C-alpha positions as CSV (number, residue, x, y, z in Angstrom):
1,X,0.0,0.0,0.0
2,X,1.4,3.4,-1.0
3,X,1.8,5.6,2.1
4,X,0.9,9.3,2.0
5,X,3.4,12.0,3.2
6,X,2.4,13.2,6.6
7,X,3.1,16.8,7.7
8,X,3.2,17.3,11.4
9,X,0.2,19.1,12.9
10,X,-0.1,21.1,16.1
11,X,-2.6,20.1,18.7
12,X,-5.3,22.6,17.6
13,X,-5.2,21.5,14.0
14,X,-5.3,17.9,15.2
15,X,-8.5,18.5,17.2
16,X,-10.1,20.4,14.3
17,X,-9.2,17.7,11.8
18,X,-10.6,15.0,14.1
19,X,-13.9,17.0,14.4
20,X,-14.1,17.4,10.7
21,X,-13.6,13.7,10.0
22,X,-16.1,12.7,12.7
23,X,-18.8,15.0,11.6
24,X,-18.4,14.4,7.8
25,X,-18.5,10.6,8.3
26,X,-21.7,11.1,10.3
27,X,-23.5,13.7,8.1
28,X,-21.9,13.3,4.6
29,X,-22.1,17.1,4.5
30,X,-19.1,19.5,4.2
31,X,-18.2,20.9,7.6
32,X,-18.0,24.6,8.2
33,X,-16.2,26.7,10.9
34,X,-19.5,28.0,12.3
35,X,-20.8,24.4,12.7
36,X,-17.6,23.4,14.6
37,X,-17.6,26.5,16.8
38,X,-21.3,25.7,17.8
39,X,-20.8,22.0,18.3
40,X,-17.4,21.9,20.0
41,X,-15.8,23.8,22.8
42,X,-12.5,24.7,21.1
43,X,-12.0,27.9,23.1
44,X,-11.5,30.0,20.0
45,X,-13.8,32.0,17.6
46,X,-15.1,30.6,14.4
47,X,-12.8,32.9,12.5
48,X,-9.8,31.2,14.1
49,X,-11.2,27.8,13.2
50,X,-11.8,29.0,9.6
51,X,-8.1,30.0,9.4
52,X,-7.0,26.7,10.8
53,X,-9.2,24.8,8.3
54,X,-7.7,26.9,5.5
55,X,-4.2,26.0,6.5
56,X,-5.2,22.3,6.8
57,X,-6.5,22.5,3.2
58,X,-3.3,24.1,2.0
59,X,-1.4,21.2,3.7
60,X,-3.6,18.7,1.9
61,X,-5.6,17.4,4.9
62,X,-8.9,18.9,3.8
63,X,-10.8,19.7,0.5
64,X,-13.3,22.3,-0.3
65,X,-15.8,20.9,-2.8
66,X,-17.3,24.3,-3.5
67,X,-16.2,27.8,-2.9
68,X,-19.1,28.6,-0.5
69,X,-19.1,25.1,1.1
70,X,-17.4,23.8,4.2
71,X,-14.5,21.3,4.1
72,X,-14.3,17.6,3.8
73,X,-11.4,15.3,4.6
74,X,-8.9,14.3,1.9
75,X,-7.2,10.8,1.7
76,X,-4.3,12.4,3.7
77,X,-6.7,13.7,6.3
78,X,-8.3,10.2,6.7
79,X,-4.8,8.7,6.9
80,X,-3.7,11.1,9.7
81,X,-7.0,10.4,11.5
82,X,-6.5,6.6,11.3
83,X,-2.8,6.7,12.3
84,X,-2.8,9.4,14.9
85,X,-6.3,10.5,16.1
86,X,-8.7,7.6,15.9
87,X,-7.7,6.0,19.2
88,X,-8.5,2.4,20.2
89,X,-11.3,0.9,18.2
90,X,-13.8,-1.3,19.9
91,X,-17.4,-2.5,19.8
92,X,-19.7,-1.7,22.7
93,X,-20.7,-4.6,24.9
94,X,-24.3,-4.8,23.6
95,X,-23.1,-5.0,20.0
96,X,-20.6,-7.7,20.9
97,X,-23.3,-9.8,22.5
98,X,-25.6,-9.4,19.5
99,X,-22.9,-10.4,17.1
100,X,-21.8,-13.4,19.1
101,X,-25.4,-14.6,19.3
102,X,-25.6,-14.6,15.5
103,X,-22.3,-16.3,14.8
104,X,-22.4,-20.0,14.0
105,X,-19.8,-22.0,15.9
106,X,-19.2,-24.3,12.9
107,X,-20.2,-24.8,9.2
108,X,-21.8,-28.1,8.3
109,X,-21.4,-29.9,5.0
110,X,-25.0,-28.9,4.3
111,X,-24.1,-25.2,4.7
112,X,-21.3,-25.7,2.2
113,X,-23.5,-27.5,-0.4
114,X,-26.2,-24.8,-0.1
115,X,-23.6,-22.0,-0.6
116,X,-21.9,-23.7,-3.6
117,X,-25.3,-24.4,-5.2
118,X,-26.4,-20.7,-4.9
119,X,-23.1,-19.5,-6.3
120,X,-23.3,-21.8,-9.3
121,X,-26.9,-20.9,-9.9
122,X,-26.1,-17.1,-9.8
123,X,-23.3,-17.6,-12.4
124,X,-25.6,-19.8,-14.6
125,X,-28.6,-17.4,-14.6
126,X,-26.6,-14.1,-14.1
127,X,-29.1,-13.1,-11.4
128,X,-29.1,-13.1,-7.6
129,X,-29.8,-16.6,-6.2
130,X,-31.5,-17.6,-2.9
131,X,-32.1,-20.9,-1.2
132,X,-33.6,-22.0,2.1
133,X,-31.8,-24.5,4.2
134,X,-33.5,-27.9,4.6
135,X,-36.6,-27.6,6.8
136,X,-35.8,-29.5,10.0
137,X,-39.4,-30.3,11.2
138,X,-40.1,-32.5,8.1
139,X,-37.0,-34.7,8.6
140,X,-36.7,-38.1,10.1
141,X,-34.4,-39.0,13.0
142,X,-31.8,-41.4,11.6
143,X,-29.6,-42.0,14.7
144,X,-29.2,-41.0,18.3
145,X,-26.1,-41.5,20.5
146,X,-25.2,-40.7,24.1
147,X,-21.7,-40.5,25.6
148,X,-20.3,-39.5,29.0
149,X,-17.8,-36.6,28.6
150,X,-17.1,-35.7,32.2
151,X,-18.6,-35.4,35.7
152,X,-22.2,-34.5,35.4
153,X,-22.1,-34.1,31.6
154,X,-23.3,-36.2,28.7
155,X,-23.1,-35.5,24.9
156,X,-26.2,-36.1,22.9
157,X,-25.9,-36.4,19.1
158,X,-28.9,-36.6,16.8
159,X,-28.5,-37.3,13.1
160,X,-31.3,-36.3,10.8
161,X,-32.0,-37.8,7.4
162,X,-31.4,-34.5,5.6
163,X,-27.7,-34.7,6.6
164,X,-28.0,-32.3,9.6
165,X,-26.3,-33.3,12.9
166,X,-27.6,-31.8,16.1
167,X,-25.6,-32.1,19.3
168,X,-25.6,-30.6,22.8
169,X,-23.8,-31.1,26.1
170,X,-26.4,-32.1,28.7
171,X,-26.1,-31.2,32.3
172,X,-27.2,-34.3,34.2
173,X,-28.2,-34.9,37.9
174,X,-26.8,-37.4,40.2
175,X,-29.1,-40.2,39.0
176,X,-27.5,-40.1,35.6
177,X,-24.4,-41.6,37.0
178,X,-26.2,-45.0,36.9
179,X,-26.9,-44.5,33.1
180,X,-24.8,-46.7,30.8
181,X,-24.2,-44.8,27.5
182,X,-24.8,-47.9,25.4
183,X,-28.0,-48.6,27.2
184,X,-29.1,-45.0,26.9
185,X,-28.3,-44.9,23.2
186,X,-30.3,-48.1,22.6
187,X,-33.2,-46.7,24.6
188,X,-33.3,-43.4,22.7
189,X,-33.0,-45.2,19.4
190,X,-36.1,-47.3,20.2
191,X,-38.0,-44.1,21.2
192,X,-36.9,-41.8,18.4
193,X,-35.2,-43.5,15.4
194,X,-37.3,-43.3,12.2
195,X,-39.7,-40.8,13.7
196,X,-40.5,-37.4,12.1
197,X,-38.9,-34.6,14.1
198,X,-42.1,-32.6,14.2
199,X,-44.1,-35.6,15.6
200,X,-41.7,-36.2,18.6
201,X,-41.8,-32.5,19.6
202,X,-45.5,-31.8,19.1
203,X,-47.0,-34.8,20.8
204,X,-46.6,-36.6,24.1
205,X,-44.2,-39.6,24.1
206,X,-45.3,-42.9,25.3
207,X,-44.8,-43.5,29.0
208,X,-41.3,-44.7,30.0
209,X,-41.1,-48.2,31.3
210,X,-40.4,-48.6,35.0
211,X,-37.1,-50.4,34.2
212,X,-36.0,-47.3,32.2
213,X,-37.3,-44.7,34.7
214,X,-33.7,-43.5,35.3
215,X,-33.6,-42.4,31.7
216,X,-36.8,-40.3,31.7
217,X,-34.9,-37.1,32.5
218,X,-32.4,-37.8,29.8
219,X,-35.2,-38.4,27.2
220,X,-36.8,-35.1,28.3
221,X,-33.5,-33.2,27.7
222,X,-33.1,-34.7,24.3
223,X,-36.7,-33.8,23.4
224,X,-36.2,-30.2,24.5
225,X,-33.1,-30.0,22.3
226,X,-35.2,-31.2,19.3
227,X,-38.0,-28.8,20.1
228,X,-35.7,-25.8,20.2
229,X,-34.2,-26.9,16.9
230,X,-37.7,-27.2,15.4
231,X,-38.8,-23.8,16.7
232,X,-35.7,-22.0,15.7
233,X,-36.0,-23.2,12.1
234,X,-39.6,-22.1,11.6
235,X,-38.3,-19.1,9.7
236,X,-35.7,-21.0,7.7
237,X,-32.3,-19.6,7.1
238,X,-32.1,-18.1,3.6
239,X,-28.7,-18.1,1.8
240,X,-28.0,-15.4,-0.7
241,X,-25.4,-15.2,-3.5
242,X,-24.7,-12.9,-6.4
243,X,-26.0,-9.5,-5.2
244,X,-23.6,-7.9,-7.7
245,X,-25.9,-9.1,-10.5
246,X,-28.7,-6.8,-9.1
247,X,-26.3,-3.9,-9.1
248,X,-25.3,-4.4,-12.7
249,X,-28.9,-4.2,-14.0
250,X,-29.7,-0.8,-15.7
251,X,-33.2,-0.9,-14.1
252,X,-31.6,-0.4,-10.7
253,X,-29.4,2.6,-11.6
254,X,-32.1,4.6,-9.8
255,X,-30.9,4.8,-6.2
256,X,-34.4,4.6,-4.6
257,X,-35.3,1.4,-6.6
258,X,-32.0,-0.1,-5.8
259,X,-32.2,0.7,-2.1
260,X,-35.7,-0.9,-1.9
261,X,-34.4,-4.2,-3.3
262,X,-31.2,-4.2,-1.3
263,X,-33.1,-3.6,1.9
264,X,-35.2,-6.7,1.3
265,X,-32.1,-8.8,0.4
266,X,-30.6,-7.8,3.8
267,X,-33.7,-9.0,5.7
268,X,-33.8,-12.7,5.7
269,X,-37.2,-12.8,7.3
270,X,-38.6,-10.9,4.4
271,X,-37.0,-13.3,1.9
272,X,-38.5,-16.2,3.8
273,X,-41.9,-14.5,3.4
274,X,-41.3,-14.5,-0.3
275,X,-40.8,-18.2,-0.2
276,X,-43.6,-19.1,2.2
277,X,-46.5,-16.9,0.9
278,X,-46.3,-18.2,-2.6
279,X,-47.1,-21.8,-3.4
280,X,-44.1,-23.5,-4.8
281,X,-44.9,-26.9,-6.1
282,X,-42.7,-29.5,-7.9
283,X,-42.7,-27.3,-11.0
284,X,-40.8,-24.1,-11.4
285,X,-42.9,-21.1,-10.3
286,X,-42.4,-17.7,-11.9
287,X,-43.6,-14.5,-10.0
288,X,-43.5,-11.4,-12.2
289,X,-43.4,-7.8,-11.0
290,X,-46.8,-6.9,-9.4
291,X,-47.5,-10.5,-8.6
292,X,-44.9,-10.3,-5.9
293,X,-46.2,-10.4,-2.3
294,X,-43.6,-7.8,-1.2
295,X,-44.1,-4.2,-2.3
296,X,-40.4,-3.6,-2.4
297,X,-40.0,-6.3,-5.0
298,X,-42.6,-5.0,-7.5
299,X,-39.8,-4.2,-9.9
300,X,-38.4,-7.7,-9.7
301,X,-39.3,-11.2,-10.9
302,X,-38.7,-14.4,-8.9
303,X,-38.1,-17.8,-10.4
304,X,-38.1,-20.6,-7.9
305,X,-38.9,-24.2,-7.1
306,X,-38.5,-26.7,-4.3
307,X,-35.8,-29.3,-3.9
308,X,-36.3,-32.7,-2.3
309,X,-34.3,-34.9,0.1
310,X,-35.2,-38.6,0.1
311,X,-38.4,-37.8,-1.9
312,X,-39.7,-35.2,0.5
313,X,-39.8,-31.4,-0.1
314,X,-37.0,-30.0,2.0
315,X,-36.4,-26.4,0.9
316,X,-36.6,-23.8,-1.9
317,X,-34.1,-22.4,-4.4
318,X,-34.5,-19.7,-7.0
319,X,-33.3,-16.5,-8.6
320,X,-34.3,-12.8,-8.3
321,X,-33.8,-10.3,-11.0
322,X,-35.5,-7.5,-13.0
323,X,-38.8,-8.1,-14.8
324,X,-36.7,-7.8,-17.9
325,X,-35.4,-11.3,-17.2
326,X,-34.2,-14.0,-19.5
327,X,-36.9,-16.3,-18.3
328,X,-36.1,-19.4,-20.3
329,X,-32.5,-19.4,-19.0
330,X,-33.6,-18.6,-15.5
331,X,-36.2,-21.4,-15.4
332,X,-33.7,-23.9,-16.9
333,X,-31.0,-23.0,-14.4
334,X,-33.3,-23.1,-11.4
335,X,-34.7,-26.5,-12.4
336,X,-31.3,-28.0,-13.0
337,X,-29.8,-26.7,-9.7
338,X,-32.9,-27.8,-7.7
339,X,-32.5,-31.4,-9.0
340,X,-28.7,-31.3,-8.4
341,X,-29.0,-29.8,-4.9
342,X,-31.6,-32.5,-3.9
343,X,-29.4,-35.3,-5.2
344,X,-26.4,-34.0,-3.3
345,X,-28.2,-33.6,0.0
346,X,-29.9,-37.0,-0.4
347,X,-26.5,-38.6,-1.0
348,X,-25.2,-36.8,2.1
349,X,-28.1,-38.0,4.2
350,X,-27.4,-41.7,3.5
351,X,-23.7,-41.5,3.6
């Protein structure tokens, strides 16, 4: 990276430069001396601030876009701010908690396949692609296992037939010390294997036999894990690729139209509404302009269909673009990738 020549600044110029950068970043408006004098306690008159700003401009730290306008930072001004004035950067505690809550601790193979499929679909159709992750509630439980991992802790692992793997460390009470992991695994397999996830979380389980009463608490904990997973996936995660294809369309050179579309693309819950409010059968569905259920998408068309895992509908995949869309190519690409995605996830589920 090419470095910019830095000319030393006295303390007053540094304070003024920092104020200009801070206010311009916040307002996107040129900053004037009267504004700085009113907003900050510099201890000098606006005329003095104006003279200092003029000198900063002569030194290359500020620009004046128009004769009557205030000043804006130059690249050199930003560089001096970053190197000397910015101070220690950090996120506040609330933001940090929110970000950590959104971060996934790991990426599964299903995540990778969905991402790759969307990327390929975008490149094929030359439009923005979207896909929902496999719906959890419609999956079957393939396998369950239990293992001791330490004092008062057991690891529960549940494998679903869509390739997803759920796991959680369970805090157990003193009675669990008597539980043999092999016996517990066999017990849970008898209770849960081959059953639809939605059915085991929405209806009461059969009573536990007296000889397995010591596992009732363990079964309850596993069911609560499955219930949380089902509830958290009610608004399925929507993966998005190829936003740049929206930006390249001449229809969206208008800033307001572009902002409306981009705001929807950033709201995954709104994208899920797009999928869930329109019937998507086995054939490709085309939604054109005003047919769209979202007002912000009335300048767009959506081409989508469902994909299947083990013969059951698992999710949706499609493309979004202007109404001036190459529909034959879009339909063909969506249809092909839906079949391909279903085959890959089916193969993963039986691997």
